[in-house]
N, C-alpha and C positions, 0 to 999 in steps of 0.2 A: 560527600557522596554525589556521584554523577546523576544527572536528571534525564529521564527518558519521557518524552511526550508521546503518548500512545493515542494516535489519531483513530477515530471511528472505533472506539474500544468495544462498543456493545456491552455485553455482560462479562466479557473477558477481562482478566487482569494479566499482569506481567508473567505469571506462572503458566498462562495458557498460550503464550506466544509460540509460533513455530520455531523461533530462534530462542532456545532455552538459556543461552549465555547471559542474557540480560538479567534473568532471575538468579542464575548461579553466581553472578558477580555482584549482586546486591544493589543494582541500580534503584534509584528512587523514581517510581512511576507516577506520572501525572496523566490521568485519563481524560480524554477530550472526545465529546460526542454531540451530535445534533439532537439526540433523543434524551430528554431529561429523565425519562422512565428508567434508564439503565444506571442512573445515579453517578454520572461522571464527575470528576473534580471540576471540570469546566464544561459548560454547555455552550456550544458554538458551531459555526459553519466554517468549513475549511477555506472558503473563498475569502473570508475576512476574520482572521484569528486575532483581533485586536485585544482580546483578553489575555493573550500570551505575550509577555514582554520580549522585545527584541534581544537576541543574543542570550536568552536565558536557559536554553536547553543544550545538553551535550549530545543528544541523539533524538531523532524523530523516527517513529515506527508507524508505517501506514500500510495496513493489509486490506486490500480490496476496497479501497475508497475512491481512488482517482477516476475510476470508470463511472462514478455516480455524478460527475459534473459534466456540463456541456463542453464540447471541444474548445470554445472560446474562453472557458474558465480554467482550462488545464494549466496554462502558464501562470495566471495569478495565484492558483493554489500552490504550485511548486515554488513560486517566489515567496509565498508565506512560509512554507517549510524551510526555505533557505534563510529567511529573515530571523526566525526564532532560534536558529542554531548559534551557539557560541563559537568563537574561533576554535578550530580543531574539531568541530562537531561533524556529524554525519547523519545521513538519512538511510533507512532501510525501507524499501518500498516493494510491494508485490501487487500484481493485478492479473486478470485473465489474459491468456495468450490467444489473441484472435486468429493468428496464423494457424495454430493447431485446430481451433474450433472450425475455421473455414474449411479445412481439409475434411473434417467429418461432415459438414454441411454439403460439400461438393460430392461426397459419397452417398448422399441421401439420408443422412442420420440427423435430421433436424430435431425430431421430437423424442427419439428413444433415449433412455438414460445412458450417459457416458460414464458416470461413476455415481457412487452413493455417498452423500455427505451426512453429517449429523442432522441436517435439516431435511434429509430425504434424497430421493433420486434427482440427479441434475442432468438436464438435457442441454444440447447446444443452444436451444432457444433461451433457456434460463441464463446461460453464460453470456449470451449476446445482449439480452434485454433486462435481465434481473430475475431473481427467483420468483416464479409466478405466484406461489402460495403466500409469500410475504407481501407482495404488491396487492394481492387479492384481499389481504387483511386490512388494507388501507394504508400500509406503510410505503407510500409512493416514493419516499426518499430513497428506497432501496432499488429503484429502477436504474438501469445502466443507460447512460446517455452518450458514451463515447467508447472507444476501444483502442488497443495498442498492439503493435508488434514490437519486438525488442528494439529495433533501430529507432522507431518513433519515440519510445519511452526514453531511451538514452539521449537522443537529440533534444528532446523537451527538457530534460534535466540540465543539459549544458546551456540551453537557451535561457533557463531560469537563473543561471549564475553559478551552478555547482562546478567545482574545480576539477573533479575527476569522477568517472563513473565506471563501475565494474559490475558485471552480471550476465544474465543470459536467460535462455528458455528452459523450461522443464516440460517437454511435450507430454510425458506420461501423467503429469499433474495438471495440465492445461493452464499453467501459470508462467509469469515472468517474474524475475527477481532482480533487483539492482541495489547496490550500495553506492551512494554518492556523497563525496566529501565537500564541505563548505569551500575549502581552498584547494588549489592544485597540490597533489602529492605524487610521489614517484610510483612506478608500477609495483615494486616490491612492497611498499607500505600499504597500498590499497589491497593487494593480494592477501596480505596478512590480516587486514581488517575483514575482508570477505570470508576468509577461512574461519574467523571467529563468529561472524554475525550473519552470514547467509547459510541457508540449508545446504548440507553437504551430501544429501542423498539424491 
C-alpha cells in the first residue's frame, strides 16, 4: 500500500482532503502536525522532520502550511518534503495566492470578508497574516510569515530539488496548487498525475 504523509493535518484525515483520489485509491495516511492536541501519528515541525525516514513516503500532501514559516525557512521545508519522498514520489502543495489577495487589497478590501470558510468569514488580512480568531486563541503557530505567487512557489520547488512542477492559480478560491515530482518526468506524465491529484474545478 502506498504511503501518504499528510503535513499539518489538524483534525483532518485523508477523507477530508480536497483531493479525494488519495482516499478513493486506498493510500495509507501518516498524519504529521506540530500540535499534539490533534493526535497526529507524528508530532513535529516541518523545518526538521527527522522523525520521518528518508525515502519512506510515496506522496506528501501539504495544504496551507508553507505560509506558516519564515521566508528563510521555505527552502529547508521543501527540501525536507523532497527528502522523505521515495523514488517516483510526488508532492501536492497548496497555499494562499498573494497575487489575488493583493488585487483585493489594492481595491480597498482589506478587512471585509472575501469568502466564508468553515472557520468563519475570511478577510484579505486573515489570508495575509493568518486567521485572527485562531491567533487570538493563543495558536500563534497559525500566523502567516511569508507568501507566494505561483512563479515563486514553482521556482522554490525546483530550487529544493524537485524534478518537475505542474500547477497554477485558482483566483476564485484565493489559492495556488502545485504537484512536484521527486525526479524529472515528461510533460505528459506530470499532466496525468495532475489530473488525478490536483483539484479540477
